[in-house]
LOVEXVEX-212766 format. One record per residue (C-alpha): x, y, z; chain. Coordinates in steps of 0.05 Angstrom, whole numbers. Example, Ala and Ser with C-alpha at 12.3 -4.5 7.8 and 13.67 -1.06 7.14 Angstrom:
# residues 2
@u = 246	v = -90	w = 156	unit = A;
@u = 273	v = -21	w = 143	unit = A;
# end
This chain:
# residues 270
@u = -70	v = 503	w = 66	unit = A;
@u = -87	v = 493	w = 148	unit = A;
@u = -99	v = 423	w = 193	unit = A;
@u = -164	v = 456	w = 200	unit = A;
@u = -181	v = 450	w = 129	unit = A;
@u = -157	v = 372	w = 125	unit = A;
@u = -205	v = 327	w = 99	unit = A;
@u = -228	v = 256	w = 143	unit = A;
@u = -159	v = 242	w = 174	unit = A;
@u = -125	v = 163	w = 169	unit = A;
@u = -153	v = 144	w = 241	unit = A;
@u = -216	v = 164	w = 224	unit = A;
@u = -226	v = 128	w = 164	unit = A;
@u = -189	v = 56	w = 186	unit = A;
@u = -243	v = 36	w = 222	unit = A;
@u = -203	v = -19	w = 268	unit = A;
@u = -134	v = -21	w = 280	unit = A;
@u = -134	v = -102	w = 286	unit = A;
@u = -134	v = -150	w = 235	unit = A;
@u = -118	v = -101	w = 180	unit = A;
@u = -126	v = -131	w = 113	unit = A;
@u = -83	v = -86	w = 68	unit = A;
@u = -80	v = -105	w = -11	unit = A;
@u = -30	v = -63	w = -63	unit = A;
@u = -51	v = -49	w = -128	unit = A;
@u = -8	v = -20	w = -188	unit = A;
@u = -44	v = 43	w = -221	unit = A;
@u = -62	v = 31	w = -288	unit = A;
@u = -51	v = -48	w = -283	unit = A;
@u = -92	v = -72	w = -321	unit = A;
@u = -113	v = -9	w = -343	unit = A;
@u = -137	v = 60	w = -303	unit = A;
@u = -212	v = 45	w = -301	unit = A;
@u = -190	v = -22	w = -285	unit = A;
@u = -159	v = -4	w = -231	unit = A;
@u = -213	v = 50	w = -201	unit = A;
@u = -260	v = -22	w = -200	unit = A;
@u = -195	v = -59	w = -163	unit = A;
@u = -206	v = -14	w = -112	unit = A;
@u = -286	v = -16	w = -110	unit = A;
@u = -272	v = -92	w = -119	unit = A;
@u = -220	v = -99	w = -61	unit = A;
@u = -270	v = -56	w = -6	unit = A;
@u = -330	v = -102	w = -12	unit = A;
@u = -279	v = -172	w = -9	unit = A;
@u = -258	v = -132	w = 61	unit = A;
@u = -188	v = -84	w = 45	unit = A;
@u = -183	v = -38	w = 103	unit = A;
@u = -123	v = 12	w = 69	unit = A;
@u = -114	v = 6	w = 5	unit = A;
@u = -47	v = 7	w = -26	unit = A;
@u = -42	v = 39	w = -79	unit = A;
@u = 29	v = 25	w = -128	unit = A;
@u = 60	v = 85	w = -171	unit = A;
@u = 83	v = 50	w = -241	unit = A;
@u = 176	v = 73	w = -236	unit = A;
@u = 225	v = 46	w = -280	unit = A;
@u = 265	v = 34	w = -222	unit = A;
@u = 241	v = 2	w = -181	unit = A;
@u = 292	v = -27	w = -134	unit = A;
@u = 237	v = -63	w = -73	unit = A;
@u = 204	v = -103	w = -118	unit = A;
@u = 205	v = -167	w = -139	unit = A;
@u = 196	v = -181	w = -218	unit = A;
@u = 114	v = -186	w = -202	unit = A;
@u = 103	v = -119	w = -193	unit = A;
@u = 156	v = -97	w = -232	unit = A;
@u = 122	v = -133	w = -302	unit = A;
@u = 55	v = -108	w = -268	unit = A;
@u = 86	v = -20	w = -269	unit = A;
@u = 114	v = -36	w = -338	unit = A;
@u = 45	v = -55	w = -355	unit = A;
@u = 21	v = 12	w = -331	unit = A;
@u = 84	v = 52	w = -359	unit = A;
@u = 50	v = 29	w = -425	unit = A;
@u = -11	v = 62	w = -412	unit = A;
@u = 22	v = 127	w = -396	unit = A;
@u = 14	v = 111	w = -325	unit = A;
@u = 55	v = 171	w = -272	unit = A;
@u = 59	v = 207	w = -203	unit = A;
@u = 8	v = 259	w = -229	unit = A;
@u = -35	v = 202	w = -264	unit = A;
@u = -40	v = 155	w = -207	unit = A;
@u = -59	v = 209	w = -164	unit = A;
@u = -114	v = 235	w = -207	unit = A;
@u = -151	v = 171	w = -204	unit = A;
@u = -162	v = 171	w = -120	unit = A;
@u = -226	v = 224	w = -126	unit = A;
@u = -255	v = 166	w = -181	unit = A;
@u = -259	v = 130	w = -133	unit = A;
@u = -271	v = 168	w = -82	unit = A;
@u = -336	v = 184	w = -129	unit = A;
@u = -356	v = 94	w = -130	unit = A;
@u = -356	v = 95	w = -50	unit = A;
@u = -281	v = 69	w = -38	unit = A;
@u = -286	v = 105	w = 34	unit = A;
@u = -220	v = 69	w = 66	unit = A;
@u = -163	v = 103	w = 68	unit = A;
@u = -103	v = 103	w = 12	unit = A;
@u = -42	v = 99	w = 16	unit = A;
@u = 10	v = 116	w = -45	unit = A;
@u = 69	v = 77	w = -54	unit = A;
@u = 118	v = 111	w = -97	unit = A;
@u = 192	v = 118	w = -100	unit = A;
@u = 240	v = 179	w = -94	unit = A;
@u = 260	v = 202	w = -151	unit = A;
@u = 190	v = 224	w = -177	unit = A;
@u = 171	v = 250	w = -118	unit = A;
@u = 230	v = 304	w = -122	unit = A;
@u = 204	v = 316	w = -187	unit = A;
@u = 144	v = 326	w = -185	unit = A;
@u = 162	v = 375	w = -122	unit = A;
@u = 154	v = 358	w = -45	unit = A;
@u = 103	v = 417	w = -32	unit = A;
@u = 66	v = 410	w = -91	unit = A;
@u = 55	v = 332	w = -84	unit = A;
@u = 25	v = 348	w = -17	unit = A;
@u = -18	v = 386	w = -34	unit = A;
@u = -52	v = 344	w = -92	unit = A;
@u = -46	v = 290	w = -38	unit = A;
@u = -93	v = 329	w = 7	unit = A;
@u = -134	v = 358	w = -55	unit = A;
@u = -145	v = 280	w = -78	unit = A;
@u = -155	v = 264	w = -20	unit = A;
@u = -103	v = 207	w = -1	unit = A;
@u = -87	v = 195	w = 60	unit = A;
@u = -21	v = 169	w = 66	unit = A;
@u = 49	v = 166	w = 27	unit = A;
@u = 104	v = 111	w = 31	unit = A;
@u = 174	v = 128	w = -6	unit = A;
@u = 212	v = 65	w = 14	unit = A;
@u = 279	v = 80	w = -15	unit = A;
@u = 278	v = 133	w = 31	unit = A;
@u = 315	v = 123	w = 102	unit = A;
@u = 291	v = 155	w = 163	unit = A;
@u = 350	v = 205	w = 172	unit = A;
@u = 325	v = 225	w = 101	unit = A;
@u = 266	v = 237	w = 109	unit = A;
@u = 257	v = 298	w = 153	unit = A;
@u = 221	v = 344	w = 104	unit = A;
@u = 182	v = 305	w = 73	unit = A;
@u = 154	v = 299	w = 140	unit = A;
@u = 149	v = 371	w = 148	unit = A;
@u = 102	v = 372	w = 90	unit = A;
@u = 62	v = 304	w = 118	unit = A;
@u = 49	v = 341	w = 180	unit = A;
@u = 32	v = 397	w = 145	unit = A;
@u = -19	v = 368	w = 100	unit = A;
@u = -46	v = 328	w = 141	unit = A;
@u = -22	v = 273	w = 102	unit = A;
@u = 15	v = 209	w = 149	unit = A;
@u = 80	v = 197	w = 124	unit = A;
@u = 88	v = 116	w = 131	unit = A;
@u = 156	v = 78	w = 144	unit = A;
@u = 169	v = 13	w = 128	unit = A;
@u = 219	v = -25	w = 186	unit = A;
@u = 265	v = -79	w = 176	unit = A;
@u = 293	v = -141	w = 213	unit = A;
@u = 354	v = -109	w = 241	unit = A;
@u = 374	v = -83	w = 306	unit = A;
@u = 333	v = -64	w = 368	unit = A;
@u = 356	v = 8	w = 372	unit = A;
@u = 340	v = 17	w = 295	unit = A;
@u = 268	v = -10	w = 294	unit = A;
@u = 264	v = 23	w = 355	unit = A;
@u = 292	v = 85	w = 329	unit = A;
@u = 234	v = 75	w = 262	unit = A;
@u = 176	v = 45	w = 307	unit = A;
@u = 161	v = 109	w = 355	unit = A;
@u = 156	v = 156	w = 309	unit = A;
@u = 109	v = 118	w = 253	unit = A;
@u = 47	v = 158	w = 238	unit = A;
@u = -15	v = 111	w = 202	unit = A;
@u = 14	v = 48	w = 211	unit = A;
@u = 82	v = 15	w = 200	unit = A;
@u = 100	v = -25	w = 147	unit = A;
@u = 133	v = -94	w = 172	unit = A;
@u = 179	v = -119	w = 132	unit = A;
@u = 174	v = -196	w = 138	unit = A;
@u = 249	v = -202	w = 104	unit = A;
@u = 308	v = -170	w = 78	unit = A;
@u = 302	v = -163	w = -7	unit = A;
@u = 251	v = -147	w = -52	unit = A;
@u = 175	v = -169	w = -50	unit = A;
@u = 139	v = -234	w = -77	unit = A;
@u = 106	v = -297	w = -57	unit = A;
@u = 151	v = -347	w = -17	unit = A;
@u = 131	v = -410	w = 3	unit = A;
@u = 158	v = -398	w = 72	unit = A;
@u = 158	v = -340	w = 117	unit = A;
@u = 229	v = -327	w = 168	unit = A;
@u = 225	v = -371	w = 221	unit = A;
@u = 246	v = -301	w = 259	unit = A;
@u = 198	v = -269	w = 246	unit = A;
@u = 141	v = -273	w = 315	unit = A;
@u = 211	v = -244	w = 364	unit = A;
@u = 209	v = -190	w = 296	unit = A;
@u = 143	v = -167	w = 296	unit = A;
@u = 136	v = -169	w = 375	unit = A;
@u = 198	v = -122	w = 382	unit = A;
@u = 166	v = -83	w = 335	unit = A;
@u = 92	v = -75	w = 374	unit = A;
@u = 131	v = -63	w = 439	unit = A;
@u = 149	v = 14	w = 408	unit = A;
@u = 92	v = 30	w = 371	unit = A;
@u = 48	v = 63	w = 382	unit = A;
@u = 9	v = 50	w = 317	unit = A;
@u = -16	v = -13	w = 274	unit = A;
@u = 44	v = -54	w = 249	unit = A;
@u = 25	v = -88	w = 176	unit = A;
@u = 73	v = -140	w = 162	unit = A;
@u = 78	v = -158	w = 83	unit = A;
@u = 129	v = -185	w = 36	unit = A;
@u = 116	v = -257	w = 18	unit = A;
@u = 59	v = -269	w = 38	unit = A;
@u = 17	v = -306	w = -16	unit = A;
@u = -27	v = -368	w = 29	unit = A;
@u = -97	v = -355	w = 77	unit = A;
@u = -47	v = -400	w = 117	unit = A;
@u = 14	v = -348	w = 118	unit = A;
@u = -44	v = -292	w = 125	unit = A;
@u = -74	v = -323	w = 188	unit = A;
@u = -4	v = -340	w = 227	unit = A;
@u = 12	v = -255	w = 209	unit = A;
@u = -48	v = -244	w = 247	unit = A;
@u = -22	v = -269	w = 305	unit = A;
@u = 38	v = -229	w = 309	unit = A;
@u = 13	v = -180	w = 280	unit = A;
@u = -42	v = -124	w = 267	unit = A;
@u = -53	v = -133	w = 200	unit = A;
@u = -20	v = -166	w = 137	unit = A;
@u = 3	v = -121	w = 68	unit = A;
@u = -18	v = -169	w = -4	unit = A;
@u = 12	v = -147	w = -66	unit = A;
@u = 54	v = -201	w = -114	unit = A;
@u = -5	v = -249	w = -97	unit = A;
@u = -49	v = -196	w = -114	unit = A;
@u = -27	v = -186	w = -175	unit = A;
@u = -15	v = -246	w = -200	unit = A;
@u = -101	v = -251	w = -186	unit = A;
@u = -108	v = -193	w = -226	unit = A;
@u = -55	v = -215	w = -276	unit = A;
@u = -102	v = -280	w = -287	unit = A;
@u = -158	v = -250	w = -309	unit = A;
@u = -120	v = -195	w = -347	unit = A;
@u = -167	v = -189	w = -420	unit = A;
@u = -237	v = -193	w = -383	unit = A;
@u = -220	v = -138	w = -341	unit = A;
@u = -191	v = -88	w = -397	unit = A;
@u = -257	v = -113	w = -434	unit = A;
@u = -310	v = -58	w = -397	unit = A;
@u = -366	v = -112	w = -415	unit = A;
@u = -322	v = -169	w = -391	unit = A;
@u = -292	v = -134	w = -331	unit = A;
@u = -359	v = -152	w = -273	unit = A;
@u = -359	v = -209	w = -281	unit = A;
@u = -275	v = -213	w = -281	unit = A;
@u = -288	v = -177	w = -222	unit = A;
@u = -330	v = -216	w = -186	unit = A;
@u = -270	v = -269	w = -191	unit = A;
@u = -225	v = -229	w = -162	unit = A;
@u = -264	v = -222	w = -106	unit = A;
@u = -272	v = -287	w = -89	unit = A;
@u = -203	v = -313	w = -103	unit = A;
@u = -184	v = -250	w = -54	unit = A;
@u = -235	v = -265	w = -6	unit = A;
@u = -215	v = -335	w = 1	unit = A;
@u = -137	v = -315	w = 22	unit = A;
@u = -156	v = -264	w = 68	unit = A;
@u = -219	v = -292	w = 96	unit = A;
# end
């Protein structure tokens, strides 16, 4: 596929570059049909970008909440291909914001790199995030991403300034800043060094800088917005969704449950 045939770009879909709200949900949790409706509910709740996780049996970067969501999704038979195929269903129902597919490198290799990027483009997915491949080993991924007009999202953690600069200067789409080392999950307190870390990242990055890992309260959301261009929230949103699990699985009860999810999300981020 040539660049001339690429559909709406990430930049065109992203309506702003400040105060971004980037929620993470797990594809297939609590059910594939509910995932589609949850994506739309998050857009209605103010989401600017949707991060769609692919369930994987060995998620090294994920804490217990997201691991449990992946386990539930795997029970529904969700995998990389099934996750990709959910996005056109979201688009057909009105999802307009960029979608970032979050998956690990082993499923990517099994799928085949060229086939994956072709399918991402054909299924109207804007970006890919692979947390377990370092920058130095991502050259081939970047080449395919460029060829098919898909953004490859980079992760940057508190590290040496040289390392931060190297990652930030080549970032595309937006830059995912890890608030602290370790796995994902809610945290009562964020690192005291986060502001200086984000300041360094922003000085080198030409794309929006969003921070994730541990953000779980309205106070933390507002604090992080002072230092970054946006917040990424995963575990807290997974917990909210799981609180209405049975209602969301039920087609008749789902509309009411989605309203409750929306109310909790709005209270979290506004």
